[in-house]
C-alpha positions in Angstrom: 6.7 18.1 61.2 7.6 20.0 58.1 10.5 17.6 57.3 8.1 14.6 57.7 5.6 16.2 55.3 8.3 16.9 52.8 9.4 13.3 52.9 5.9 12.1 52.4 5.4 14.4 49.4 8.8 13.3 47.9 7.8 9.7 48.3 4.5 10.3 46.5 6.3 12.1 43.6 8.7 9.2 43.2 5.8 6.7 43.4 3.8 8.5 40.7 6.9 8.7 38.5 7.7 5.0 38.9 4.1 4.1 38.0 4.2 6.3 34.9 7.4 4.6 33.8 5.9 1.2 34.4 2.9 2.1 32.2 5.0 2.9 29.1 4.5 0.4 26.2 8.1 -0.8 26.4 7.8 -1.4 30.2 4.5 -3.1 29.8 6.0 -5.4 27.2 8.8 -6.3 29.6 6.4 -6.9 32.4 4.2 -9.1 30.2 7.2 -11.2 29.1 8.5 -11.6 32.7 5.1 -12.6 33.9 4.4 -15.0 31.0 1.5 -12.9 29.8 1.1 -12.7 26.0 1.0 -9.2 24.8 -0.5 -8.6 21.3 1.0 -5.5 19.6 -0.9 -3.9 16.7 0.9 -4.2 13.4 2.3 -1.1 11.6 -0.3 0.0 9.1 1.0 1.0 5.7 -1.4 2.6 3.3 -0.2 1.9 -0.3 -1.5 4.2 -3.1 -0.8 3.3 -6.7 -2.0 3.2 -10.2 -2.2 -0.2 -12.0 -0.5 1.3 -15.1 2.4 2.9 -13.2 5.7 1.3 -14.0 7.3 2.4 -10.7 4.5 0.6 -8.8 5.2 -2.5 -11.0 8.9 -2.6 -10.4 8.7 -1.7 -6.7 6.1 -4.3 -5.6 8.9 -6.8 -4.8 10.1 -4.4 -2.1 6.7 -4.3 -0.4 6.5 -8.1 -0.6 9.9 -8.3 1.0 8.7 -6.1 3.9 5.9 -8.5 4.6 8.4 -11.4 4.6 10.9 -9.6 6.9 8.2 -8.5 9.4 5.6 -11.3 9.4 2.6 -10.2 11.3 4.2 -6.9 12.2 3.1 -4.9 9.1 -0.4 -4.6 7.6 -0.7 -3.3 4.0 -3.8 -1.4 3.0 -3.8 -1.2 -0.8 -5.6 1.9 -2.3 -5.9 3.1 -5.9 -6.0 6.5 -7.5 -5.6 7.5 -11.1 -2.4 8.8 -12.6 -3.6 7.3 -15.9 -7.3 8.0 -15.5 -7.3 9.5 -19.1 -4.5 7.9 -21.0 -4.9 9.7 -24.3 -5.0 13.1 -22.6 -2.0 12.3 -20.3 0.2 11.0 -23.2 -0.7 14.0 -25.3 0.1 16.4 -22.5 3.3 14.8 -21.3 4.7 13.0 -24.3 3.5 14.9 -27.4 6.9 16.4 -28.1 8.8 13.3 -27.0 7.5 10.7 -29.4 4.0 10.2 -28.1 2.9 6.8 -26.9 5.9 5.2 -28.6 8.2 7.5 -26.8 6.5 6.7 -23.5 6.8 3.0 -24.3 10.5 3.3 -24.8 10.7 5.2 -21.4 8.9 2.4 -19.6 11.1 -0.3 -21.2 14.2 1.6 -20.2 12.9 1.7 -16.6 12.1 -2.0 -16.5 15.5 -2.9 -18.0 17.3 -1.5 -15.0 15.7 -4.2 -12.8 16.3 -7.9 -13.2 13.2 -9.3 -11.5 10.4 -8.0 -13.9 9.9 -8.1 -17.6 8.1 -5.9 -20.1 6.6 -6.7 -23.5 8.3 -5.2 -26.5 5.0 -3.6 -27.6 3.8 -2.5 -24.2 1.8 0.8 -24.4 2.1 0.8 -28.2 -0.2 -2.2 -28.9 -3.5 -2.6 -27.0 -3.1 0.8 -25.4 -5.5 1.1 -22.5 -7.8 4.1 -22.3 -7.8 4.3 -18.5 -6.6 2.6 -15.4 -10.0 3.1 -13.7 -11.6 -0.2 -14.9 -8.8 -2.2 -13.4 -9.1 -0.2 -10.1 -12.8 -1.0 -10.0 -12.0 -4.7 -10.4 -9.4 -4.5 -7.6 -11.8 -2.7 -5.3 -14.4 -5.4 -6.0 -11.9 -8.0 -4.9 -11.0 -6.0 -1.8 -14.7 -5.7 -0.9 -15.2 -9.5 -1.3 -12.1 -10.2 0.7 -13.2 -7.9 3.5 -16.5 -9.8 3.6 -14.5 -13.0 3.9 -15.9 -14.3 0.6 -12.3 -14.5 -0.7 -9.2 -15.9 1.0 -6.7 -13.4 2.5 -4.2 -12.2 0.0 -6.6 -12.3 -2.9 -6.3 -8.6 -3.6 -2.5 -8.7 -3.7 -2.6 -11.7 -6.1 -5.1 -10.0 -8.3 -3.3 -6.7 -8.4 0.0 -8.4 -9.4 -1.8 -10.5 -12.1 -3.4 -7.3 -13.6 0.0 -5.6 -13.7 1.6 -8.7 -15.3 -1.2 -8.9 -17.9 -0.4 -5.3 -19.0 3.3 -5.0 -18.7 4.4 -8.6 -19.6 1.5 -9.8 -21.8 0.6 -6.5 -23.4 -3.1 -6.9 -22.7 -5.5 -3.9 -22.6 -6.5 -3.9 -18.9 -9.1 -1.1 -19.5 -11.4 -3.7 -21.1 -13.8 -5.5 -18.7 -13.6 -8.7 -20.7 -9.8 -8.8 -20.2 -10.1 -8.1 -16.5 -12.8 -10.8 -15.9 -10.6 -13.2 -17.8 -7.7 -12.5 -15.4 -10.0 -13.0 -12.4 -11.2 -16.3 -13.9 -7.7 -17.5 -14.4 -7.0 -16.8 -10.7 -10.0 -18.9 -9.8 -12.0 -15.9 -8.4 -15.8 -16.1 -8.3 -16.9 -14.1 -11.3 -20.5 -14.0 -10.1 -19.4 -12.4 -6.8 -17.2 -9.9 -8.7 -20.0 -9.0 -11.1 -22.5 -8.6 -8.3 -20.1 -6.2 -6.5 -19.6 -4.2 -9.7 -23.3 -4.1 -10.5 -24.4 -3.2 -7.0 -22.1 -0.1 -6.9 -20.1 -1.5 -3.9 -16.9 -1.5 -5.9 -17.5 2.1 -7.1 -18.1 3.2 -3.5 -14.8 1.5 -2.4 -13.0 3.3 -5.2 -14.6 6.6 -4.3 -13.3 6.1 -0.8 -9.8 5.5 -2.1 -10.0 8.7 -4.2 -11.3 10.7 -1.2 -8.4 9.3 0.9 -5.9 10.2 -1.8 -7.2 13.8 -1.9 -7.2 14.0 1.9 -3.5 13.1 2.0 -2.6 15.1 -1.2 -1.3 11.9 -2.9 0.1 12.9 -6.3 2.5 10.2 -7.3 2.4 6.4 -7.7 3.4 4.6 -5.6 3.1 6.5 -2.3 3.3 4.7 1.1 1.9 6.3 4.2 3.1 5.3 7.7 2.5 6.4 11.2 -1.1 7.5 10.6 -0.1 9.6 7.6 2.7 11.5 9.4 5.4 9.8 7.3 5.4 9.1 3.5 7.6 7.6 0.9 7.0 8.3 -2.7 8.2 6.8 -6.0 11.2 4.6 -6.5 12.3 4.1 -2.9 15.0 1.5 -2.0 14.2 -1.4 0.2 16.6 -0.3 2.9 14.8 3.0 3.4 11.5 1.1 3.7 12.9 -1.3 6.2 14.5 1.5 8.2 11.2 3.3 8.5 9.4 0.2 9.7 12.1 -0.6 12.3 12.0 2.9 13.6 8.2 2.6 14.2 8.5 -0.8 15.7 11.3 0.3 18.1 9.5 3.5 19.1 6.7 3.2 21.7 3.4 4.7 20.6 3.1 8.3 21.7 6.8 8.8 22.0 7.9 12.2 20.8 10.9 12.5 18.5 12.9 15.7 19.1 14.8 17.4 16.4 
């Protein structure tokens, strides 16, 4: 009798163990494929923090674009903005006063861009039409994001606008802290100026930017660009090579949710 009870208990333990294994995300995916059921997996969310005036965000955008091409539908970019150059005169004075001031910083930016063949920089960038702050451009981008979330703009409008703003500054030497310049960029892109102005006037863009700044403080974001993965548990900051970005995405895609990585 005791032997029979032991066998029953052992069978139940095995049965529970098998069921648990069958309920892992990887096993469920295999079952779905074998049964012909379509299984929709959530894309990997990447929160991308940057400043529109940051040269490193400018030169590294091509790597983020490549991620989306390599993993179509598997990654979702969430673009957020915080200010490294919220007060340009104060920052230049504090960091570059003894290194040539704004002209010294301009030479530094040009030396960075010259290392990369896919982007260009104006000879007078930062020296002519020096912006006072990156905040006005961030407000515009948040307005575009709000309109895109409301489906008043087509998907991808925020990415197109952000790149156009950066090109206007780095390549065309335009002062992107001026609202007239920013609205001109939006008009060239065919964006609805009335909708953008309404979002700015209503405070909705300001609320969206405040949310970005709160999120940056919550995750102690201090450098541009910074990418957060895996619900903020992983981050990559600054001039990170594409292979490192790709490796992080592949690891997350290959690891079932909830799986513990042991050191």
